[in-house]
PyMOL Python script that loads the backbone (N, CA, C, O; Angstrom):
from pymol import cmd

cmd.read_pdbstr("""\
ATOM      1  N   MET A   1       0.819  -1.200   0.000  1.00  0.00           N
ATOM      2  CA  MET A   1       0.000   0.000   0.000  1.00  0.00           C
ATOM      3  C   MET A   1       0.865   1.267   0.000  1.00  0.00           C
ATOM      4  O   MET A   1       0.516   2.265  -0.631  1.00  0.00           O
ATOM      5  N   LEU A   2       1.986   1.215   0.709  1.00  0.00           N
ATOM      6  CA  LEU A   2       2.860   2.385   0.792  1.00  0.00           C
ATOM      7  C   LEU A   2       3.389   2.831  -0.568  1.00  0.00           C
ATOM      8  O   LEU A   2       3.423   4.035  -0.824  1.00  0.00           O
ATOM      9  N   PRO A   3       3.809   1.915  -1.465  1.00  0.00           N
ATOM     10  CA  PRO A   3       4.304   2.395  -2.770  1.00  0.00           C
ATOM     11  C   PRO A   3       3.258   3.186  -3.542  1.00  0.00           C
ATOM     12  O   PRO A   3       3.592   4.160  -4.216  1.00  0.00           O
ATOM     13  N   TRP A   4       2.011   2.782  -3.453  1.00  0.00           N
ATOM     14  CA  TRP A   4       0.963   3.501  -4.192  1.00  0.00           C
ATOM     15  C   TRP A   4       0.690   4.863  -3.566  1.00  0.00           C
ATOM     16  O   TRP A   4       0.365   5.815  -4.276  1.00  0.00           O
ATOM     17  N   SER A   5       0.819   4.967  -2.256  1.00  0.00           N
ATOM     18  CA  SER A   5       0.660   6.264  -1.594  1.00  0.00           C
ATOM     19  C   SER A   5       1.783   7.208  -1.997  1.00  0.00           C
ATOM     20  O   SER A   5       1.555   8.396  -2.226  1.00  0.00           O
ATOM     21  N   VAL A   6       2.991   6.674  -2.082  1.00  0.00           N
ATOM     22  CA  VAL A   6       4.132   7.486  -2.516  1.00  0.00           C
ATOM     23  C   VAL A   6       3.941   7.921  -3.963  1.00  0.00           C
ATOM     24  O   VAL A   6       4.196   9.075  -4.309  1.00  0.00           O
ATOM     25  N   ALA A   7       3.490   6.995  -4.809  1.00  0.00           N
ATOM     26  CA  ALA A   7       3.257   7.334  -6.216  1.00  0.00           C
ATOM     27  C   ALA A   7       2.195   8.421  -6.341  1.00  0.00           C
ATOM     28  O   ALA A   7       2.332   9.331  -7.159  1.00  0.00           O
ATOM     29  N   PHE A   8       1.133   8.333  -5.533  1.00  0.00           N
ATOM     30  CA  PHE A   8       0.089   9.364  -5.557  1.00  0.00           C
ATOM     31  C   PHE A   8       0.669  10.712  -5.139  1.00  0.00           C
ATOM     32  O   PHE A   8       0.400  11.729  -5.778  1.00  0.00           O
ATOM     33  N   ALA A   9       1.460  10.725  -4.072  1.00  0.00           N
ATOM     34  CA  ALA A   9       2.039  11.980  -3.591  1.00  0.00           C
ATOM     35  C   ALA A   9       2.993  12.579  -4.625  1.00  0.00           C
ATOM     36  O   ALA A   9       2.986  13.789  -4.851  1.00  0.00           O
ATOM     37  N   VAL A  10       3.807  11.736  -5.248  1.00  0.00           N
ATOM     38  CA  VAL A  10       4.744  12.217  -6.271  1.00  0.00           C
ATOM     39  C   VAL A  10       3.976  12.779  -7.460  1.00  0.00           C
ATOM     40  O   VAL A  10       4.323  13.838  -7.984  1.00  0.00           O
ATOM     41  N   THR A  11       2.936  12.075  -7.885  1.00  0.00           N
ATOM     42  CA  THR A  11       2.127  12.539  -9.015  1.00  0.00           C
ATOM     43  C   THR A  11       1.442  13.861  -8.693  1.00  0.00           C
ATOM     44  O   THR A  11       1.389  14.758  -9.535  1.00  0.00           O
ATOM     45  N   PHE A  12       0.920  13.982  -7.484  1.00  0.00           N
ATOM     46  CA  PHE A  12       0.244  15.213  -7.071  1.00  0.00           C
ATOM     47  C   PHE A  12       1.200  16.403  -7.075  1.00  0.00           C
ATOM     48  O   PHE A  12       0.882  17.464  -7.612  1.00  0.00           O
ATOM     49  N   VAL A  13       2.365  16.219  -6.476  1.00  0.00           N
ATOM     50  CA  VAL A  13       3.352  17.304  -6.418  1.00  0.00           C
ATOM     51  C   VAL A  13       3.852  17.650  -7.818  1.00  0.00           C
ATOM     52  O   VAL A  13       4.030  18.822  -8.148  1.00  0.00           O
ATOM     53  N   ALA A  14       4.078  16.623  -8.641  1.00  0.00           N
ATOM     54  CA  ALA A  14       4.539  16.880 -10.012  1.00  0.00           C
ATOM     55  C   ALA A  14       3.495  17.663 -10.799  1.00  0.00           C
ATOM     56  O   ALA A  14       3.846  18.550 -11.576  1.00  0.00           O
ATOM     57  N   SER A  15       2.213  17.346 -10.607  1.00  0.00           N
ATOM     58  CA  SER A  15       1.175  18.083 -11.329  1.00  0.00           C
ATOM     59  C   SER A  15       1.100  19.534 -10.859  1.00  0.00           C
ATOM     60  O   SER A  15       0.852  20.436 -11.659  1.00  0.00           O
ATOM     61  N   LEU A  16       1.315  19.756  -9.568  1.00  0.00           N
ATOM     62  CA  LEU A  16       1.328  21.132  -9.054  1.00  0.00           C
ATOM     63  C   LEU A  16       2.491  21.933  -9.625  1.00  0.00           C
ATOM     64  O   LEU A  16       2.373  23.139  -9.839  1.00  0.00           O
ATOM     65  N   MET A  17       3.609  21.267  -9.869  1.00  0.00           N
ATOM     66  CA  MET A  17       4.781  21.965 -10.404  1.00  0.00           C
ATOM     67  C   MET A  17       4.721  22.117 -11.924  1.00  0.00           C
ATOM     68  O   MET A  17       5.175  23.128 -12.459  1.00  0.00           O
ATOM     69  N   LEU A  18       4.169  21.129 -12.622  1.00  0.00           N
ATOM     70  CA  LEU A  18       4.165  21.157 -14.082  1.00  0.00           C
ATOM     71  C   LEU A  18       3.053  22.032 -14.671  1.00  0.00           C
ATOM     72  O   LEU A  18       3.212  22.571 -15.766  1.00  0.00           O
ATOM     73  N   THR A  19       1.946  22.177 -13.968  1.00  0.00           N
ATOM     74  CA  THR A  19       0.825  22.944 -14.512  1.00  0.00           C
ATOM     75  C   THR A  19       1.181  24.409 -14.760  1.00  0.00           C
ATOM     76  O   THR A  19       0.889  24.910 -15.846  1.00  0.00           O
ATOM     77  N   PRO A  20       1.798  25.123 -13.813  1.00  0.00           N
ATOM     78  CA  PRO A  20       2.189  26.511 -14.119  1.00  0.00           C
ATOM     79  C   PRO A  20       3.220  26.599 -15.248  1.00  0.00           C
ATOM     80  O   PRO A  20       3.196  27.539 -16.042  1.00  0.00           O
ATOM     81  N   ALA A  21       4.116  25.626 -15.315  1.00  0.00           N
ATOM     82  CA  ALA A  21       5.114  25.627 -16.398  1.00  0.00           C
ATOM     83  C   ALA A  21       4.438  25.416 -17.750  1.00  0.00           C
ATOM     84  O   ALA A  21       4.795  26.063 -18.735  1.00  0.00           O
ATOM     85  N   ALA A  22       3.461  24.511 -17.797  1.00  0.00           N
ATOM     86  CA  ALA A  22       2.734  24.272 -19.046  1.00  0.00           C
ATOM     87  C   ALA A  22       1.923  25.509 -19.440  1.00  0.00           C
ATOM     88  O   ALA A  22       1.841  25.856 -20.619  1.00  0.00           O
ATOM     89  N   ARG A  23       1.332  26.163 -18.453  1.00  0.00           N
ATOM     90  CA  ARG A  23       0.557  27.382 -18.730  1.00  0.00           C
ATOM     91  C   ARG A  23       1.442  28.470 -19.318  1.00  0.00           C
ATOM     92  O   ARG A  23       1.084  29.098 -20.314  1.00  0.00           O
ATOM     93  N   ALA A  24       2.590  28.693 -18.705  1.00  0.00           N
ATOM     94  CA  ALA A  24       3.504  29.733 -19.182  1.00  0.00           C
ATOM     95  C   ALA A  24       4.038  29.409 -20.577  1.00  0.00           C
ATOM     96  O   ALA A  24       4.137  30.291 -21.430  1.00  0.00           O
ATOM     97  N   THR A  25       4.379  28.147 -20.804  1.00  0.00           N
ATOM     98  CA  THR A  25       4.891  27.751 -22.116  1.00  0.00           C
ATOM     99  C   THR A  25       3.819  27.898 -23.185  1.00  0.00           C
ATOM    100  O   THR A  25       4.106  28.371 -24.285  1.00  0.00           O
ATOM    101  N   ALA A  26       2.595  27.504 -22.879  1.00  0.00           N
ATOM    102  CA  ALA A  26       1.506  27.627 -23.849  1.00  0.00           C
ATOM    103  C   ALA A  26       1.239  29.096 -24.180  1.00  0.00           C
ATOM    104  O   ALA A  26       1.015  29.442 -25.340  1.00  0.00           O
ATOM    105  N   GLN A  27       1.263  29.948 -23.174  1.00  0.00           N
ATOM    106  CA  GLN A  27       1.048  31.375 -23.433  1.00  0.00           C
ATOM    107  C   GLN A  27       2.184  31.961 -24.254  1.00  0.00           C
ATOM    108  O   GLN A  27       1.946  32.767 -25.153  1.00  0.00           O
ATOM    109  N   ARG A  28       3.420  31.565 -23.955  1.00  0.00           N
ATOM    110  CA  ARG A  28       4.566  32.086 -24.693  1.00  0.00           C
ATOM    111  C   ARG A  28       4.541  31.646 -26.157  1.00  0.00           C
ATOM    112  O   ARG A  28       4.922  32.412 -27.043  1.00  0.00           O
ATOM    113  N   LEU A  29       4.092  30.412 -26.412  1.00  0.00           N
ATOM    114  CA  LEU A  29       4.054  29.888 -27.779  1.00  0.00           C
ATOM    115  C   LEU A  29       2.741  30.192 -28.502  1.00  0.00           C
ATOM    116  O   LEU A  29       2.601  29.885 -29.686  1.00  0.00           O
ATOM    117  N   GLY A  30       1.783  30.793 -27.799  1.00  0.00           N
ATOM    118  CA  GLY A  30       0.521  31.154 -28.427  1.00  0.00           C
ATOM    119  C   GLY A  30      -0.461  30.001 -28.570  1.00  0.00           C
ATOM    120  O   GLY A  30      -1.365  30.062 -29.403  1.00  0.00           O
ATOM    121  N   VAL A  31      -0.298  28.952 -27.771  1.00  0.00           N
ATOM    122  CA  VAL A  31      -1.215  27.807 -27.804  1.00  0.00           C
ATOM    123  C   VAL A  31      -2.329  28.090 -26.802  1.00  0.00           C
ATOM    124  O   VAL A  31      -2.353  27.538 -25.702  1.00  0.00           O
ATOM    125  N   VAL A  32      -3.249  28.960 -27.207  1.00  0.00           N
ATOM    126  CA  VAL A  32      -4.334  29.401 -26.330  1.00  0.00           C
ATOM    127  C   VAL A  32      -5.654  29.371 -27.095  1.00  0.00           C
ATOM    128  O   VAL A  32      -5.684  29.398 -28.325  1.00  0.00           O
ATOM    129  N   ASP A  33      -6.732  29.314 -26.337  1.00  0.00           N
ATOM    130  CA  ASP A  33      -8.075  29.367 -26.898  1.00  0.00           C
ATOM    131  C   ASP A  33      -8.608  30.783 -26.697  1.00  0.00           C
ATOM    132  O   ASP A  33      -8.814  31.218 -25.563  1.00  0.00           O
ATOM    133  N   HIS A  34      -8.830  31.497 -27.794  1.00  0.00           N
ATOM    134  CA  HIS A  34      -9.283  32.880 -27.719  1.00  0.00           C
ATOM    135  C   HIS A  34     -10.808  32.939 -27.640  1.00  0.00           C
ATOM    136  O   HIS A  34     -11.491  32.154 -28.298  1.00  0.00           O
ATOM    137  N   PRO A  35     -11.347  33.861 -26.840  1.00  0.00           N
ATOM    138  CA  PRO A  35     -12.808  34.017 -26.771  1.00  0.00           C
ATOM    139  C   PRO A  35     -13.350  34.559 -28.095  1.00  0.00           C
ATOM    140  O   PRO A  35     -12.711  35.384 -28.747  1.00  0.00           O
ATOM    141  N   ASP A  36     -14.537  34.085 -28.482  1.00  0.00           N
ATOM    142  CA  ASP A  36     -15.135  34.566 -29.728  1.00  0.00           C
ATOM    143  C   ASP A  36     -16.478  35.263 -29.503  1.00  0.00           C
ATOM    144  O   ASP A  36     -17.071  35.776 -30.452  1.00  0.00           O
ATOM    145  N   GLY A  37     -16.969  35.287 -28.248  1.00  0.00           N
ATOM    146  CA  GLY A  37     -18.214  35.968 -27.952  1.00  0.00           C
ATOM    147  C   GLY A  37     -19.456  35.148 -28.227  1.00  0.00           C
ATOM    148  O   GLY A  37     -20.555  35.567 -27.861  1.00  0.00           O
ATOM    149  N   LYS A  38     -19.322  33.997 -28.856  1.00  0.00           N
ATOM    150  CA  LYS A  38     -20.477  33.147 -29.154  1.00  0.00           C
ATOM    151  C   LYS A  38     -20.490  31.938 -28.224  1.00  0.00           C
ATOM    152  O   LYS A  38     -21.290  31.880 -27.290  1.00  0.00           O
ATOM    153  N   ARG A  39     -19.619  30.987 -28.475  1.00  0.00           N
ATOM    154  CA  ARG A  39     -19.550  29.793 -27.630  1.00  0.00           C
ATOM    155  C   ARG A  39     -18.515  29.941 -26.535  1.00  0.00           C
ATOM    156  O   ARG A  39     -18.719  29.454 -25.423  1.00  0.00           O
ATOM    157  N   LYS A  40     -17.429  30.592 -26.823  1.00  0.00           N
ATOM    158  CA  LYS A  40     -16.325  30.730 -25.871  1.00  0.00           C
ATOM    159  C   LYS A  40     -16.521  32.025 -25.104  1.00  0.00           C
ATOM    160  O   LYS A  40     -16.210  33.106 -25.605  1.00  0.00           O
ATOM    161  N   LEU A  41     -17.033  31.915 -23.896  1.00  0.00           N
ATOM    162  CA  LEU A  41     -17.442  33.097 -23.147  1.00  0.00           C
ATOM    163  C   LEU A  41     -16.429  33.545 -22.097  1.00  0.00           C
ATOM    164  O   LEU A  41     -16.733  34.408 -21.274  1.00  0.00           O
ATOM    165  N   GLN A  42     -15.200  32.955 -22.120  1.00  0.00           N
ATOM    166  CA  GLN A  42     -14.196  33.393 -21.148  1.00  0.00           C
ATOM    167  C   GLN A  42     -13.770  34.828 -21.459  1.00  0.00           C
ATOM    168  O   GLN A  42     -13.926  35.304 -22.583  1.00  0.00           O
ATOM    169  N   ASP A  43     -13.233  35.503 -20.453  1.00  0.00           N
ATOM    170  CA  ASP A  43     -12.843  36.904 -20.592  1.00  0.00           C
ATOM    171  C   ASP A  43     -11.552  37.095 -21.378  1.00  0.00           C
ATOM    172  O   ASP A  43     -11.392  38.086 -22.090  1.00  0.00           O
ATOM    173  N   LYS A  44     -10.625  36.137 -21.245  1.00  0.00           N
ATOM    174  CA  LYS A  44      -9.338  36.266 -21.918  1.00  0.00           C
ATOM    175  C   LYS A  44      -8.917  34.906 -22.460  1.00  0.00           C
ATOM    176  O   LYS A  44      -9.577  33.898 -22.211  1.00  0.00           O
ATOM    177  N   ALA A  45      -7.823  34.886 -23.196  1.00  0.00           N
ATOM    178  CA  ALA A  45      -7.324  33.651 -23.783  1.00  0.00           C
ATOM    179  C   ALA A  45      -6.928  32.653 -22.695  1.00  0.00           C
ATOM    180  O   ALA A  45      -6.348  33.023 -21.674  1.00  0.00           O
ATOM    181  N   VAL A  46      -7.255  31.374 -22.937  1.00  0.00           N
ATOM    182  CA  VAL A  46      -6.992  30.311 -21.969  1.00  0.00           C
ATOM    183  C   VAL A  46      -5.957  29.353 -22.557  1.00  0.00           C
ATOM    184  O   VAL A  46      -6.151  28.859 -23.668  1.00  0.00           O
ATOM    185  N   PRO A  47      -4.858  29.077 -21.841  1.00  0.00           N
ATOM    186  CA  PRO A  47      -3.854  28.129 -22.331  1.00  0.00           C
ATOM    187  C   PRO A  47      -4.445  26.724 -22.469  1.00  0.00           C
ATOM    188  O   PRO A  47      -5.331  26.334 -21.708  1.00  0.00           O
ATOM    189  N   LEU A  48      -3.944  25.974 -23.449  1.00  0.00           N
ATOM    190  CA  LEU A  48      -4.527  24.675 -23.762  1.00  0.00           C
ATOM    191  C   LEU A  48      -3.675  23.474 -23.348  1.00  0.00           C
ATOM    192  O   LEU A  48      -4.026  22.351 -23.711  1.00  0.00           O
ATOM    193  N   TRP A  49      -2.589  23.642 -22.618  1.00  0.00           N
ATOM    194  CA  TRP A  49      -1.681  22.534 -22.338  1.00  0.00           C
ATOM    195  C   TRP A  49      -1.785  21.986 -20.922  1.00  0.00           C
ATOM    196  O   TRP A  49      -0.841  21.356 -20.448  1.00  0.00           O
ATOM    197  N   GLY A  50      -2.894  22.203 -20.235  1.00  0.00           N
ATOM    198  CA  GLY A  50      -3.052  21.660 -18.888  1.00  0.00           C
ATOM    199  C   GLY A  50      -3.058  20.144 -18.882  1.00  0.00           C
ATOM    200  O   GLY A  50      -2.540  19.528 -17.950  1.00  0.00           O
ATOM    201  N   GLY A  51      -3.631  19.533 -19.903  1.00  0.00           N
ATOM    202  CA  GLY A  51      -3.659  18.079 -19.993  1.00  0.00           C
ATOM    203  C   GLY A  51      -2.283  17.474 -20.174  1.00  0.00           C
ATOM    204  O   GLY A  51      -2.024  16.368 -19.700  1.00  0.00           O
ATOM    205  N   VAL A  52      -1.399  18.185 -20.853  1.00  0.00           N
ATOM    206  CA  VAL A  52      -0.027  17.712 -21.033  1.00  0.00           C
ATOM    207  C   VAL A  52       0.666  17.633 -19.673  1.00  0.00           C
ATOM    208  O   VAL A  52       1.382  16.670 -19.402  1.00  0.00           O
ATOM    209  N   ALA A  53       0.463  18.621 -18.829  1.00  0.00           N
ATOM    210  CA  ALA A  53       1.078  18.630 -17.502  1.00  0.00           C
ATOM    211  C   ALA A  53       0.560  17.471 -16.659  1.00  0.00           C
ATOM    212  O   ALA A  53       1.343  16.815 -15.972  1.00  0.00           O
ATOM    213  N   VAL A  54      -0.725  17.210 -16.697  1.00  0.00           N
ATOM    214  CA  VAL A  54      -1.308  16.112 -15.926  1.00  0.00           C
ATOM    215  C   VAL A  54      -0.790  14.763 -16.437  1.00  0.00           C
ATOM    216  O   VAL A  54      -0.478  13.876 -15.643  1.00  0.00           O
ATOM    217  N   TYR A  55      -0.702  14.614 -17.740  1.00  0.00           N
ATOM    218  CA  TYR A  55      -0.205  13.372 -18.328  1.00  0.00           C
ATOM    219  C   TYR A  55       1.250  13.123 -17.935  1.00  0.00           C
ATOM    220  O   TYR A  55       1.604  12.004 -17.563  1.00  0.00           O
ATOM    221  N   LEU A  56       2.091  14.147 -18.014  1.00  0.00           N
ATOM    222  CA  LEU A  56       3.492  13.998 -17.636  1.00  0.00           C
ATOM    223  C   LEU A  56       3.635  13.689 -16.146  1.00  0.00           C
ATOM    224  O   LEU A  56       4.502  12.905 -15.762  1.00  0.00           O
ATOM    225  N   ALA A  57       2.801  14.289 -15.309  1.00  0.00           N
ATOM    226  CA  ALA A  57       2.837  13.998 -13.876  1.00  0.00           C
ATOM    227  C   ALA A  57       2.445  12.543 -13.621  1.00  0.00           C
ATOM    228  O   ALA A  57       3.048  11.882 -12.775  1.00  0.00           O
ATOM    229  N   LEU A  58       1.453  12.042 -14.335  1.00  0.00           N
ATOM    230  CA  LEU A  58       1.052  10.640 -14.196  1.00  0.00           C
ATOM    231  C   LEU A  58       2.188   9.716 -14.608  1.00  0.00           C
ATOM    232  O   LEU A  58       2.469   8.737 -13.916  1.00  0.00           O
ATOM    233  N   LEU A  59       2.842  10.012 -15.720  1.00  0.00           N
ATOM    234  CA  LEU A  59       3.969   9.194 -16.153  1.00  0.00           C
ATOM    235  C   LEU A  59       5.097   9.208 -15.121  1.00  0.00           C
ATOM    236  O   LEU A  59       5.716   8.176 -14.858  1.00  0.00           O
ATOM    237  N   PHE A  60       5.357  10.359 -14.549  1.00  0.00           N
ATOM    238  CA  PHE A  60       6.404  10.462 -13.538  1.00  0.00           C
ATOM    239  C   PHE A  60       6.061   9.617 -12.314  1.00  0.00           C
ATOM    240  O   PHE A  60       6.931   8.938 -11.769  1.00  0.00           O
ATOM    241  N   GLY A  61       4.806   9.652 -11.880  1.00  0.00           N
ATOM    242  CA  GLY A  61       4.381   8.832 -10.752  1.00  0.00           C
ATOM    243  C   GLY A  61       4.515   7.346 -11.046  1.00  0.00           C
ATOM    244  O   GLY A  61       4.929   6.577 -10.178  1.00  0.00           O
ATOM    245  N   LEU A  62       4.169   6.935 -12.262  1.00  0.00           N
ATOM    246  CA  LEU A  62       4.307   5.529 -12.637  1.00  0.00           C
ATOM    247  C   LEU A  62       5.773   5.111 -12.715  1.00  0.00           C
ATOM    248  O   LEU A  62       6.112   3.981 -12.362  1.00  0.00           O
ATOM    249  N   LEU A  63       6.634   6.000 -13.167  1.00  0.00           N
ATOM    250  CA  LEU A  63       8.071   5.696 -13.194  1.00  0.00           C
ATOM    251  C   LEU A  63       8.624   5.527 -11.783  1.00  0.00           C
ATOM    252  O   LEU A  63       9.468   4.663 -11.543  1.00  0.00           O
ATOM    253  N   VAL A  64       8.154   6.342 -10.861  1.00  0.00           N
ATOM    254  CA  VAL A  64       8.609   6.226  -9.477  1.00  0.00           C
ATOM    255  C   VAL A  64       8.174   4.893  -8.884  1.00  0.00           C
ATOM    256  O   VAL A  64       8.954   4.234  -8.197  1.00  0.00           O
ATOM    257  N   ILE A  65       6.943   4.495  -9.142  1.00  0.00           N
ATOM    258  CA  ILE A  65       6.456   3.241  -8.578  1.00  0.00           C
ATOM    259  C   ILE A  65       7.150   2.044  -9.227  1.00  0.00           C
ATOM    260  O   ILE A  65       7.322   1.011  -8.581  1.00  0.00           O
ATOM    261  N   ARG A  66       7.547   2.167 -10.484  1.00  0.00           N
ATOM    262  CA  ARG A  66       8.164   1.040 -11.181  1.00  0.00           C
ATOM    263  C   ARG A  66       9.671   0.970 -10.955  1.00  0.00           C
ATOM    264  O   ARG A  66      10.214  -0.124 -10.800  1.00  0.00           O
ATOM    265  N   HIS A  67      10.355   2.102 -10.932  1.00  0.00           N
ATOM    266  CA  HIS A  67      11.807   2.111 -10.868  1.00  0.00           C
ATOM    267  C   HIS A  67      12.368   2.781  -9.618  1.00  0.00           C
ATOM    268  O   HIS A  67      13.585   2.897  -9.475  1.00  0.00           O
ATOM    269  N   GLY A  68      11.514   3.213  -8.731  1.00  0.00           N
ATOM    270  CA  GLY A  68      11.970   3.909  -7.532  1.00  0.00           C
ATOM    271  C   GLY A  68      12.377   2.955  -6.435  1.00  0.00           C
ATOM    272  O   GLY A  68      12.547   1.757  -6.666  1.00  0.00           O
ATOM    273  N   PRO A  69      12.533   3.491  -5.238  1.00  0.00           N
ATOM    274  CA  PRO A  69      12.978   2.669  -4.117  1.00  0.00           C
ATOM    275  C   PRO A  69      11.963   1.612  -3.683  1.00  0.00           C
ATOM    276  O   PRO A  69      12.309   0.678  -2.959  1.00  0.00           O
ATOM    277  N   PHE A  70      10.719   1.755  -4.118  1.00  0.00           N
ATOM    278  CA  PHE A  70       9.671   0.802  -3.743  1.00  0.00           C
ATOM    279  C   PHE A  70       9.369  -0.161  -4.887  1.00  0.00           C
ATOM    280  O   PHE A  70       8.254  -0.675  -4.973  1.00  0.00           O
ATOM    281  N   ASP A  71      10.323  -0.414  -5.755  1.00  0.00           N
ATOM    282  CA  ASP A  71      10.111  -1.262  -6.929  1.00  0.00           C
ATOM    283  C   ASP A  71       9.596  -2.628  -6.489  1.00  0.00           C
ATOM    284  O   ASP A  71      10.255  -3.337  -5.729  1.00  0.00           O
ATOM    285  N   THR A  72       8.416  -2.984  -6.973  1.00  0.00           N
ATOM    286  CA  THR A  72       7.824  -4.268  -6.626  1.00  0.00           C
ATOM    287  C   THR A  72       8.258  -5.364  -7.590  1.00  0.00           C
ATOM    288  O   THR A  72       8.069  -6.547  -7.307  1.00  0.00           O
ATOM    289  N   GLY A  73       8.840  -4.980  -8.730  1.00  0.00           N
ATOM    290  CA  GLY A  73       9.260  -5.973  -9.710  1.00  0.00           C
ATOM    291  C   GLY A  73       8.126  -6.515 -10.556  1.00  0.00           C
ATOM    292  O   GLY A  73       8.343  -7.355 -11.429  1.00  0.00           O
ATOM    293  N   GLU A  74       6.928  -6.042 -10.304  1.00  0.00           N
ATOM    294  CA  GLU A  74       5.768  -6.511 -11.050  1.00  0.00           C
ATOM    295  C   GLU A  74       5.479  -5.570 -12.213  1.00  0.00           C
ATOM    296  O   GLU A  74       5.772  -4.375 -12.164  1.00  0.00           O
ATOM    297  N   ALA A  75       4.899  -6.144 -13.250  1.00  0.00           N
ATOM    298  CA  ALA A  75       4.494  -5.322 -14.384  1.00  0.00           C
ATOM    299  C   ALA A  75       3.273  -4.490 -13.990  1.00  0.00           C
ATOM    300  O   ALA A  75       2.418  -4.943 -13.228  1.00  0.00           O
ATOM    301  N   LEU A  76       3.206  -3.285 -14.514  1.00  0.00           N
ATOM    302  CA  LEU A  76       2.034  -2.432 -14.278  1.00  0.00           C
ATOM    303  C   LEU A  76       0.993  -2.753 -15.346  1.00  0.00           C
ATOM    304  O   LEU A  76       1.101  -2.298 -16.485  1.00  0.00           O
ATOM    305  N   ASN A  77       0.014  -3.519 -14.983  1.00  0.00           N
ATOM    306  CA  ASN A  77      -1.053  -3.914 -15.933  1.00  0.00           C
ATOM    307  C   ASN A  77      -2.229  -2.987 -15.835  1.00  0.00           C
ATOM    308  O   ASN A  77      -3.214  -3.161 -16.552  1.00  0.00           O
TER     309      ASN A  77
END
""", "prot")
cmd.dss("prot")
cmd.show_as("cartoon", "prot")
cmd.util.cbc("prot")
cmd.orient("prot")
């Protein structure tokens, strides 16, 4: 049970750190959703790379559980 708790904590912290970086990178590169006044009712442009940050955090958590100090030696199915 402890390895999965560690993996959850690592994934959570990684997502907290990667999300602002993804937001800044998306804004710098212009990967944003601009409001159009019809369907998109946000006030300003919204960065679109939040999912990339979450995905990378998940991969990092899985790498920790597979290759970290709590390596169970089992395949992640």
